[in-house]
N, C-alpha and C positions, 0 to 999 in steps of 0.2 A: 517559261515565260515563251507569252507570242506575243505582234503585235497583229494590230490592225486600224482599218484606215476606213470608212465610211461615205459615203454623197449626199444623206438624205438628214437635217436636223429629226430633232428626237426622236431617237430609235431608242428602243428595246438591248444592251448588248446583251448575251447568254453566253456562259464559260461554261464545259464540259470539262467535267478533269477525269481517268481515269489512268487507275496509276494506285501501285500496293500502299502507299499510306493517305492519308485521309487530309483536305487543304484545310489547316490553319486560318485563312486570310487571303485575300485578294487587290492586291493593291496597284494602280493605275492612276497619277496625273489627270486628277478632278471625277474619278470615278469615284464610288461608294459599291462597295459588289455587296450583295445579301445571299446566306446562301439557303435556296431555293428547295430539296430536295439531292437525299443520298441514298445510292441501291448498293447490295456489297455484295459482288461477284462469282454468282455462284459457285463457291466453291475452291477455286483459280486466288484465292485474296486479294485481287482487286476493291475497290472504288469508286462506285461512277457519284460525281459530282456533277449538280447544277447549281448556277452561283446568276445571279443577273443585276446589275445595276442602268440607271437610264440614263443617257445621252441627250442632252440639250440642243445642244447643235454636231456638227459630223466632226468626226478624229483623225487625225489627219497625222499617222506611223505613231499613236501612242501603246506603249510597252504596258502592257499585264505582266503582272510576277505577279504566280502560283505560290505561295510559302506553304511549306505538306508540312505535318507530323513526325516530328521525327528527324535523319541528320541523310539520312542513304534512302537516295529515290532511283526505283530498281529498273522498271520500265514503264513507260507510264504515257500520258499523251493530253495534250488539249486540246481543244477549238473551242474561238471563240467567232462570233457572230454576230451582227445586228438586224431590226428588224423595223421599219419604220411603215406610220400606219397606224398603231398602237395608240389606245385611252394611256397616255402617262401616268396621269392616277388610278391607275385600276387596271395594265397590262393584258393581264392573265384570263383566261377564262372559268369564273367564277364555280362550273362545276366542282359537287366537293371533291371527288373520288382526282379533283387534278391538282401535283402530282399526280400521276400516276410509277409505284415501283415498285419492281418483281425481278427474281433473278432462282438460275434451277440449276442439274448439270444431269446430263445425261435423258431428256426430254423426248419427248417426239413431238417432234409439232407442236412449245408450246406458243403459247397467247398470251398474251394481254390486251382487253376488253374495257374500253370507256362509251363513257355518257359526257357527251360536248352540253353546252347551256344551248340559251334560244338563238346563239350569234352564228348570222353564219358569217361566210371567209375568213372561218379561222384560220390562223398557219397552225399546224400541230406537226410538233415534231418531237423527235427521241433521241432519245440518247446512248446509245448503247456499246459495251463490250465486250470482247469474244467470241463476236458475232456477226453473221449478217439477217438483219431482218430486213422486212414492209408495213407502211401502214398499207392495208387494207381498207378502202369501201366503198365496194361493188365492183370499179371497175379490178379486178384477182390482184393477188398477190403479182410486186414488183410493178408493176400499170398505170399508180398515179402516185408513184413517188420522185425528188427530187434529192441526189446527193448532196448535202449543206460542201463535210469535210470529209474524209480516212486519213488514222493514221495506225500508230503498232497499234492494236488493240480497241481501238475509235474506232466505232463511224457515227456519223447527224443525218438525220436525211429528213424532207418537210412534206408536207401537202398542203393547201390550201384548199378544206375542208366545205365549201360553197352553202354544206344547211345545215339544222343541229339533227345532230347521229346519237341514238342507246345503242348502236352498233360498226362503233370504229374499233377494228380487231388491228396489233401489232403481231405479228405470227413472227417465227424464227422460219431459216430456210433448213439449222445447221443446229440440231441436237444438246451438242458438245459444251459447255460450264456457259452461264450468259448472264447478261442485269442488263437492266433497260427504267429509263426515266420518260415516260410520257409524259408530255403540258403543251399547255394550246396558249398563243397569247391573239388576241379579241382584237377586232380591228374598233379605228373609231366609229358608233353610229351617228352622224350626226342626225342635229335635231328630234336625238332621243334619248331619254332621261334614263 
């Protein structure tokens, strides 16, 4: 269970769950959540999941409850955040490979490379378990990301990418077991169809 407050209207609400069990459903007053992606945790038994909902108005201390498969929750976390300024009818970058998922264990510098569509100013975010990753887009590892929140076994980071790109890389700095989901929210482009 997490509690979320937002200040802007028209938000995309993103939930990341990292747990040993999959999420069956997410409930919150006035919100309907949809699973967008899932990745298994690189040999350690964790399941990363990305869920989203559309909030037409600001949220005030809304309790978001995750309902997991099975009865025992061992070690896990949930991260919630809201993003304003997206097209609520088609909030995600339409690039065919998004969301991108990957996992591994004991790899040297594992990397996920994604291509973004024509959108400029995408908010690219990654949801990770078991490890430390950075988004690299010309600035070098660690020079262009902001941490959203970190919990036991989970990390979420984002970057505003100011141009379409074919070579956006997400690189791990620690080769132990890991899993990741990379996704992008496209902004509203006024005057464009």
